Residue frames as a rotation matrix with the C-alpha (Angstrom) as fourth column:
MET 1
0.564 0.826 0.000 0.00
0.826 -0.564 0.000 0.00
0.000 0.000 -1.000 0.00
LYS 2
0.425 -0.484 -0.765 2.83
0.158 -0.792 0.589 2.43
-0.891 -0.371 -0.260 0.86
ARG 3
-0.644 -0.696 0.318 4.48
0.393 0.056 0.918 1.73
-0.656 0.716 0.238 -2.50
ALA 4
-0.143 0.692 0.708 1.23
0.978 -0.012 0.210 2.40
0.154 0.722 -0.674 -4.33
LEU 5
0.790 0.431 -0.436 0.83
0.533 -0.835 0.138 5.73
-0.305 -0.341 -0.889 -2.54
LEU 6
0.002 -0.879 -0.476 4.44
0.076 -0.475 0.877 6.70
-0.997 -0.038 0.066 -3.25
LEU 7
-0.681 -0.219 0.699 4.06
0.658 0.236 0.715 5.76
-0.322 0.947 -0.017 -6.91
ALA 8
0.310 0.879 0.363 0.82
0.940 -0.341 0.024 7.72
0.145 0.333 -0.932 -7.15
ALA 9
0.681 -0.116 -0.723 2.49
0.274 -0.875 0.398 10.74
-0.679 -0.470 -0.564 -5.54
LEU 10
-0.407 -0.909 -0.082 5.41
0.167 -0.163 0.972 10.55
-0.898 0.382 0.218 -7.96
LEU 11
-0.471 0.308 0.827 3.08
0.882 0.192 0.430 10.29
-0.026 0.932 -0.362 -10.94
VAL 12
0.636 0.770 0.042 1.10
0.767 -0.638 0.074 13.31
0.084 -0.015 -0.996 -9.79
CYS 13
0.942 -0.320 -0.101 4.12
-0.272 -0.905 0.328 15.38
-0.196 -0.282 -0.939 -8.64
PRO 14
0.689 -0.716 0.109 7.27
0.717 0.654 -0.241 14.13
0.102 0.245 0.964 -10.44
ASN 15
0.326 -0.584 0.743 8.90
0.163 -0.740 -0.653 17.55
0.931 0.334 -0.146 -10.35
VAL 16
0.872 -0.007 0.489 9.12
-0.469 -0.292 0.833 17.49
0.137 -0.956 -0.258 -6.55
VAL 17
0.722 -0.645 0.252 11.80
0.436 0.706 0.558 14.78
-0.537 -0.293 0.791 -6.67
LEU 18
0.312 -0.611 0.728 13.59
0.864 -0.136 -0.484 16.48
0.395 0.780 0.485 -9.56
ALA 19
0.635 -0.046 0.771 13.55
-0.166 -0.983 0.079 19.82
0.754 -0.178 -0.632 -7.74
ASP 20
0.902 -0.323 0.288 15.17
-0.248 0.160 0.956 18.18
-0.355 -0.933 0.064 -4.71
ASP 21
0.476 -0.756 0.449 17.87
0.797 0.586 0.142 16.65
-0.371 0.290 0.882 -6.94
LYS 22
0.393 -0.316 0.863 18.51
0.537 -0.684 -0.494 20.00
0.747 0.658 -0.100 -8.63
ALA 23
0.807 -0.090 0.583 18.93
-0.475 -0.686 0.551 21.63
0.350 -0.722 -0.597 -5.22
GLU 24
0.788 -0.532 0.310 21.24
0.116 0.622 0.774 18.79
-0.605 -0.574 0.552 -4.19
LEU 25
0.393 -0.649 0.651 23.32
0.918 0.234 -0.321 19.13
0.056 0.724 0.688 -7.37
THR 26
0.545 -0.164 0.822 23.59
0.081 -0.966 -0.247 22.90
0.834 0.202 -0.513 -6.94
ALA 27
0.861 -0.229 0.455 24.72
-0.499 -0.199 0.843 22.46
-0.102 -0.953 -0.286 -3.32
LEU 28
0.658 -0.640 0.397 27.21
0.543 0.768 0.339 19.79
-0.522 -0.008 0.853 -4.45
LEU 29
0.410 -0.479 0.776 28.61
0.712 -0.364 -0.601 22.21
0.570 0.799 0.192 -7.04
ASP 30
0.679 -0.116 0.725 28.96
-0.363 -0.911 0.194 24.98
0.638 -0.395 -0.661 -4.46
GLU 31
0.849 -0.381 0.366 30.68
-0.208 0.395 0.895 22.60
-0.485 -0.836 0.256 -2.02
PHE 32
0.543 -0.656 0.524 33.02
0.817 0.557 -0.149 21.47
-0.194 0.509 0.839 -4.80
LEU 33
0.493 -0.347 0.798 33.95
0.361 -0.753 -0.551 25.02
0.792 0.559 -0.245 -5.84
ALA 34
0.779 -0.213 0.590 34.77
-0.599 -0.530 0.600 25.95
0.185 -0.821 -0.541 -2.25
GLY 35
0.731 -0.500 0.464 36.84
0.089 0.744 0.662 22.77
-0.676 -0.443 0.589 -1.93
ALA 36
0.543 -0.530 0.651 38.60
0.820 0.171 -0.545 23.36
0.178 0.830 0.528 -5.25
SER 37
0.724 -0.247 0.644 39.53
-0.170 -0.969 -0.180 26.87
0.668 0.021 -0.744 -4.11
ARG 38
0.503 -0.527 0.685 41.39
-0.847 -0.140 0.514 25.39
-0.175 -0.839 -0.516 -1.14
ASN 39
-0.183 -0.577 -0.796 42.62
-0.747 0.608 -0.269 22.27
0.639 0.545 -0.543 -2.99
ASP 40
-0.087 0.280 0.956 40.66
-0.875 0.438 -0.208 19.88
-0.477 -0.854 0.207 -0.75
ALA 41
-0.819 -0.351 -0.454 41.48
-0.541 0.736 0.407 16.33
0.191 0.579 -0.793 -1.90
ASN 42
-0.787 0.574 0.226 38.48
0.303 0.679 -0.669 14.82
-0.537 -0.458 -0.708 -0.06
VAL 43
0.093 0.832 -0.548 36.06
-0.309 -0.499 -0.810 17.12
-0.947 0.244 0.211 -1.86
HIS 44
-0.214 -0.260 -0.942 37.66
-0.974 -0.019 0.226 16.26
-0.077 0.965 -0.249 -5.21
ASN 45
-0.969 -0.244 -0.021 37.62
-0.245 0.968 0.048 12.54
0.008 0.052 -0.999 -4.48
ASN 46
-0.496 0.855 0.149 33.91
0.333 0.346 -0.877 12.59
-0.802 -0.386 -0.456 -3.60
TYR 47
0.098 0.552 -0.828 32.94
-0.512 -0.686 -0.517 14.79
-0.854 0.475 0.215 -6.56
TRP 48
-0.139 -0.281 -0.950 34.58
-0.988 0.105 0.113 12.82
0.068 0.954 -0.293 -9.37
ALA 49
0.863 0.422 0.278 33.50
-0.415 0.906 -0.086 9.30
-0.288 -0.041 0.957 -10.32
GLN 50
0.177 -0.833 0.523 36.21
0.003 0.532 0.847 6.68
-0.984 -0.149 0.097 -10.76
GLU 51
-0.019 -0.123 0.992 35.58
0.890 0.449 0.073 6.49
-0.455 0.885 0.101 -14.53
LEU 52
0.516 0.242 -0.822 35.76
0.102 -0.970 -0.222 10.29
-0.850 0.031 -0.525 -15.01
ILE 53
-0.051 -0.503 0.863 36.64
0.997 -0.082 0.011 11.69
0.065 0.860 0.506 -18.44
TYR 54
0.477 0.107 -0.873 37.79
0.407 -0.906 0.112 15.30
-0.779 -0.409 -0.475 -17.99
THR 55
0.137 -0.417 0.898 38.52
0.932 -0.254 -0.260 17.64
0.337 0.873 0.354 -20.88
SER 56
-0.084 -0.271 -0.959 40.33
0.734 -0.667 0.124 20.73
-0.674 -0.694 0.255 -19.62
SER 57
0.759 0.417 -0.500 40.14
0.089 -0.827 -0.555 24.24
-0.645 0.377 -0.665 -21.04
ASN 58
-0.003 -0.824 -0.566 43.53
-0.777 -0.354 0.521 23.75
-0.630 0.441 -0.639 -22.70
GLY 59
0.411 0.305 -0.859 42.32
-0.866 0.424 -0.264 20.66
0.283 0.853 0.439 -24.58
THR 60
-0.729 -0.675 -0.117 43.95
-0.576 0.696 -0.430 18.04
0.371 -0.246 -0.895 -22.39
ARG 61
0.457 0.869 -0.191 41.90
-0.628 0.467 0.622 14.92
0.629 -0.165 0.760 -21.60
PHE 62
-0.730 -0.675 -0.108 42.53
-0.370 0.522 -0.769 12.82
0.576 -0.521 -0.631 -18.49
GLY 63
0.131 0.754 -0.644 40.83
0.280 0.595 0.753 10.70
0.951 -0.279 -0.133 -15.85
LYS 64
0.904 0.340 0.260 40.33
-0.150 -0.317 0.937 10.80
0.401 -0.885 -0.235 -12.13
ALA 65
0.640 -0.710 -0.294 43.69
0.749 0.494 0.441 9.21
-0.168 -0.502 0.848 -11.28
GLN 66
-0.291 -0.777 0.558 45.63
0.846 -0.481 -0.230 11.94
0.447 0.405 0.798 -13.09
LEU 67
0.245 0.462 0.852 43.38
-0.021 -0.876 0.481 14.67
0.969 -0.136 -0.205 -11.70
MET 68
0.983 0.167 -0.070 43.83
0.053 0.105 0.993 13.38
0.174 -0.980 0.095 -8.15
GLN 69
0.255 -0.962 -0.099 47.58
0.966 0.258 -0.028 13.11
0.052 -0.088 0.995 -8.67
GLY 70
-0.311 -0.324 0.893 47.63
0.421 -0.890 -0.176 16.84
0.852 0.321 0.413 -9.41
VAL 71
0.581 0.599 0.550 45.44
-0.273 -0.494 0.826 17.65
0.766 -0.631 -0.123 -6.41
ASN 72
0.952 -0.175 -0.253 47.49
0.307 0.513 0.801 15.45
-0.010 -0.840 0.542 -4.09
SER 73
0.115 -0.966 0.233 50.77
0.836 -0.032 -0.547 16.99
0.536 0.258 0.804 -5.28
ARG 74
-0.558 -0.195 0.807 49.84
-0.188 -0.917 -0.352 20.07
0.808 -0.348 0.475 -3.23
GLU 75
-0.796 0.298 -0.527 48.52
0.605 0.333 -0.724 20.24
-0.041 -0.895 -0.445 0.31
MET 76
0.314 0.939 0.141 45.20
0.899 -0.342 0.274 21.78
0.305 0.040 -0.951 1.20
LEU 77
-0.465 -0.492 0.737 45.55
0.364 -0.864 -0.347 25.54
0.807 0.107 0.580 1.32
LYS 78
-0.446 0.287 -0.848 44.98
0.799 -0.299 -0.521 27.61
-0.403 -0.910 -0.096 4.43
PRO 79
0.595 0.804 0.009 42.60
0.719 -0.527 -0.453 30.56
-0.359 0.276 -0.892 3.93
GLU 80
0.567 -0.424 -0.706 45.48
-0.270 -0.906 0.327 33.04
-0.778 0.005 -0.628 3.62
GLU 81
-0.522 -0.819 0.240 47.18
-0.089 0.331 0.939 30.84
-0.848 0.469 -0.245 0.98
ILE 82
0.181 0.675 0.715 44.23
0.746 0.380 -0.547 30.68
-0.641 0.632 -0.435 -1.43
ASP 83
-0.724 -0.541 -0.427 45.23
0.121 -0.710 0.694 32.46
-0.679 0.451 0.580 -4.62
VAL 84
-0.818 0.544 -0.187 42.17
-0.336 -0.188 0.923 31.74
0.467 0.818 0.336 -6.79
VAL 85
-0.625 0.723 0.295 38.60
-0.191 0.225 -0.955 31.63
-0.757 -0.653 -0.002 -5.52
TYR 86
-0.946 0.324 0.018 36.11
0.140 0.357 0.924 29.74
0.293 0.876 -0.383 -7.66
SER 87
-0.473 0.877 -0.077 32.45
-0.224 -0.205 -0.953 30.67
-0.852 -0.434 0.294 -7.91
ARG 88
-0.760 0.273 0.589 29.65
0.632 0.519 0.575 30.10
-0.149 0.810 -0.567 -10.39
GLU 89
-0.511 0.683 -0.521 26.90
-0.548 -0.727 -0.415 31.88
-0.662 0.073 0.746 -12.28
ASP 90
0.003 0.626 -0.780 24.03
-0.999 -0.024 -0.024 30.84
-0.034 0.780 0.625 -14.52
VAL 91
-0.839 -0.256 0.480 23.65
-0.319 0.946 -0.053 27.23
-0.440 -0.197 -0.876 -13.41
GLY 92
0.090 0.854 -0.512 21.38
-0.985 0.151 0.079 25.12
0.145 0.497 0.855 -15.59
ILE 93
-0.747 -0.280 0.603 20.48
-0.440 0.888 -0.133 21.54
-0.498 -0.365 -0.787 -14.71
MET 94
0.102 0.736 -0.669 18.71
-0.926 0.316 0.207 19.02
0.364 0.599 0.714 -16.92
GLN 95
-0.533 -0.255 0.807 17.86
-0.676 0.701 -0.226 15.76
-0.508 -0.666 -0.546 -15.20
TYR 96
0.079 0.472 -0.878 17.02
-0.794 0.562 0.231 12.42
0.603 0.679 0.419 -16.76
GLY 97
0.820 0.252 -0.514 16.33
0.089 0.830 0.550 10.05
0.566 -0.497 0.658 -13.89
ASP 98
0.783 -0.581 -0.220 19.67
0.375 0.159 0.913 9.16
-0.496 -0.798 0.343 -12.28
VAL 99
-0.258 -0.826 0.502 21.63
0.965 -0.191 0.181 11.17
-0.053 0.531 0.846 -14.86
ALA 100
0.755 0.469 -0.459 21.95
0.458 -0.877 -0.143 14.95
-0.470 -0.102 -0.877 -14.87
ILE 101
-0.012 -0.701 0.713 23.72
0.866 -0.364 -0.344 17.53
0.501 0.613 0.611 -17.00
VAL 102
0.583 0.092 -0.807 25.00
0.597 -0.723 0.349 20.56
-0.552 -0.685 -0.476 -15.09
ALA 103
-0.004 -0.548 0.837 26.13
0.867 -0.419 -0.270 23.59
0.498 0.724 0.477 -17.09
PHE 104
0.797 0.212 -0.565 27.36
0.515 -0.727 0.454 26.84
-0.315 -0.654 -0.688 -15.59
GLU 105
0.559 -0.672 0.487 29.81
0.000 -0.587 -0.809 29.68
0.830 0.452 -0.328 -15.89
LEU 106
0.520 -0.517 -0.680 32.84
0.854 0.306 0.421 29.16
-0.009 -0.799 0.601 -13.65
ILE 107
0.766 -0.319 0.558 34.56
-0.189 -0.941 -0.279 32.29
0.615 0.108 -0.781 -12.38
GLY 108
0.376 -0.746 -0.550 38.13
0.911 0.407 0.070 32.05
0.172 -0.527 0.833 -11.13
THR 109
0.841 0.012 0.542 39.06
-0.021 -0.998 0.055 35.24
0.541 -0.058 -0.839 -9.27
SER 110
0.151 -0.848 -0.507 42.60
0.977 0.205 -0.051 36.07
0.147 -0.488 0.860 -8.18
ALA 111
0.185 -0.151 -0.971 44.23
0.493 -0.841 0.225 39.31
-0.850 -0.520 -0.081 -7.03
SER 112
-0.635 -0.613 -0.470 45.44
-0.080 -0.552 0.830 40.03
-0.768 0.565 0.302 -10.56
GLU 113
-0.796 0.345 -0.498 42.67
-0.557 -0.094 0.825 38.74
0.238 0.934 0.267 -12.85
THR 114
-0.081 0.821 0.565 39.30
-0.485 0.463 -0.742 37.10
-0.871 -0.334 0.361 -13.28
ARG 115
-0.900 -0.166 -0.403 38.89
-0.433 0.444 0.784 34.23
0.049 0.880 -0.472 -15.71
ARG 116
0.044 0.975 0.218 35.59
-0.787 0.169 -0.593 32.85
-0.615 -0.145 0.775 -16.88
TYR 117
-0.948 -0.308 -0.076 34.95
-0.301 0.798 0.522 29.35
-0.100 0.518 -0.850 -18.17
LEU 118
0.165 0.961 -0.220 31.93
-0.964 0.205 0.172 27.61
0.210 0.184 0.960 -19.62
ASN 119
-0.853 -0.455 0.256 31.75
-0.515 0.814 -0.269 24.29
-0.086 -0.361 -0.929 -17.80
SER 120
0.316 0.934 -0.166 29.45
-0.896 0.351 0.272 21.34
0.312 0.063 0.948 -18.15
GLY 121
-0.790 -0.541 0.290 29.38
-0.612 0.732 -0.300 18.02
-0.050 -0.414 -0.909 -16.40
THR 122
0.095 0.765 -0.637 27.46
-0.489 0.594 0.639 14.79
0.867 0.251 0.431 -16.63
PHE 123
-0.574 -0.202 0.794 26.50
-0.819 0.168 -0.549 13.35
-0.022 -0.965 -0.262 -13.26
VAL 124
-0.155 0.514 -0.843 25.26
-0.110 0.839 0.532 9.89
0.982 0.176 -0.074 -12.35
LYS 125
0.024 0.245 0.969 23.46
-0.985 -0.161 0.065 9.11
0.172 -0.956 0.238 -9.10
ARG 126
-0.028 -0.110 -0.993 24.54
-0.051 0.993 -0.109 5.81
0.998 0.048 -0.033 -7.55
ASP 127
-0.199 0.008 -0.980 23.60
0.865 0.471 -0.172 4.62
0.460 -0.882 -0.100 -4.08
GLY 128
0.674 0.631 -0.385 22.04
0.737 -0.610 0.291 8.02
-0.051 -0.479 -0.876 -3.41
LYS 129
0.171 -0.727 -0.665 25.23
0.268 -0.615 0.742 9.93
-0.948 -0.305 0.090 -4.30
TRP 130
0.991 0.127 0.039 25.82
0.081 -0.350 -0.933 12.17
-0.104 0.928 -0.357 -7.33
GLN 131
0.078 -0.994 -0.083 29.25
0.225 -0.064 0.972 12.07
-0.971 -0.094 0.218 -9.00
ALA 132
0.507 0.000 -0.862 30.61
-0.724 -0.543 -0.425 13.62
-0.468 0.840 -0.275 -12.19
VAL 133
0.427 -0.320 0.846 31.52
0.404 0.904 0.139 11.06
-0.809 0.282 0.515 -14.86
ASN 134
0.012 -0.398 0.917 32.30
0.981 -0.173 -0.088 13.58
0.193 0.901 0.389 -17.60
TRP 135
0.424 0.056 -0.904 33.52
0.448 -0.881 0.155 17.17
-0.787 -0.470 -0.399 -17.50
GLN 136
0.102 -0.345 0.933 34.20
0.941 -0.271 -0.203 19.83
0.323 0.898 0.297 -20.11
ALA 137
0.340 -0.070 -0.938 35.79
0.490 -0.838 0.240 23.22
-0.803 -0.541 -0.251 -19.41
THR 138
0.135 -0.259 0.956 36.16
0.941 -0.269 -0.206 25.94
0.310 0.928 0.207 -22.04
LEU 139
-0.623 -0.384 -0.681 37.82
0.571 -0.819 -0.060 29.32
-0.535 -0.426 0.730 -21.47
LYS 140
0.453 0.890 0.047 35.17
0.738 -0.345 -0.580 31.91
-0.500 0.297 -0.813 -22.26
ALA 141
-0.321 -0.487 0.812 35.95
0.861 -0.508 0.035 34.35
0.395 0.710 0.582 -25.06
HIS 142
-0.727 -0.034 -0.686 35.90
0.455 -0.773 -0.443 37.98
-0.515 -0.634 0.577 -23.99
C-alpha cells in the first residue's frame, strides 16, 4: 500500500523529486567550488567518479587518477594561501532520472585577474550519491 501511494504521488508530482535533486546538485557544485579553491582532496575525491573523463580548457583529456595526482601533489591551502577563488553563475540543470547535465559559468578570481569558463558536467546518481563522470571546461571568449 505504501508503495502504491508513493508511486501515485510521484506520478502526480514528479517535479518534486527532480527539484530536490537540482537543489542537491547545486549544493554539491557549491561545495566542490569551495573545496577546489582550497585544494581539498576529499572534496575532489567525492565529486569525481572513478571512470571520469575530464577535458580541460587547454584541450587536455585525463581521468580521475591523473586529476587526483595533481590535487594530491599540493597540500590543502589555508585561507590566507588561497590564490584563486572559484564561484559560479548561470547554473542550468537538466535531469534524466539518475543522470543529470549541469552547465554553468565558472569564475576564477585572483588578485590580478578574473577568468571565466563555460563548464558542463554529466553526473550519475549511484547509491544516493551524485558524482561527475564527464567534464568539459572551455575558457570563455571575452
